[in-house]
N, C-alpha and C positions, 0 to 999 in steps of 0.2 A: 504493500499500500505506500503511495508516494507521501502520505502524510507523516510516515514513520522513517522516512530516508532523511537523515541529517546533512549529509552531504555525500559527493561523488568525486573519486581521485582517479584520474589516469596516470598510469605508469607505463611508459612504452606500449606494449599491445595488451596488457591487462587493465581492466578498471575494476575499481573496488567500489562498492557501495557501502557506505556506514550507516547502519539504521540505529533506532533506538534499542535498548535493554542490550547493548555491547554487541549488537550482531553485525557480521560484516559478510558481503558475498562478493566474490570474484567472477567476473565475465570478461568475454571478449569485444563487448560493444564498444565503439569509440566514444571519446567525451561528446562529440557532436552528437552523435546518435542519440546518447542520453539528453542533450539539450533539447531536442527536438520532441522525444519522448514525456518530458517532464513539463509540467504547466507553469503558469506565471507565477506560483508561489516558489520558485526555483530563480536564482540568479547566477549568471558566471562570474567569477571574481578572478580568474587566471586560466590560462591556457588548460592546465591541468585540474582545474576545482569548479563543481557547480555545489553551490548551497542552498538548503532550504531556508527561506526568509524567516520562517516562523521560529527558527533555533537562534537566530541573532540575538546576542547580548550587548554587545557593543562593537564598534568601528572605530580604528584608528587610522591614521595616514596610510598604511601599508598592510593592515591586518584587519581580518576581521575575526571575533571570537564568538564561537559556537557553543551553546550547551553551558556557558561558564568557563570552561578551559581548552576547548578546541581551537587551535589558532590558525586561520586559513589565509594566505598570502592574498593580496590583492595586486594585480599587475596594473602597469600604465595604461594597456589597452581598455581593462574594464573597470578602471579607477571610478571614472565619471558614473557609471551605472549604479555602482555601491555608494557612493557619496550621496548621490540623488536619493536613493533608498532611504540613506541613514536619515536624512533631513525630513524626508516624507513621513518618517515614524516618529519624531520627537515630539 
């Protein structure tokens, strides 16, 4: 269920989906494929990461914090999407 996905991370040919309750699943779908599968509740922050907006706890200049402790990088390419998101939720 997409609402249980915290974030998706791509690492070469393997993509890992991190979910609630400490679950993670590996598959071979590309990060772009995940981007088209997931809805507007998700945002790309980096060429290797897609995050679930509902798990964002804070945003800094180049890092998004999810679920209180998970640090996800923000690349220059996706920075404006994430910063707009942060301002709209304030």
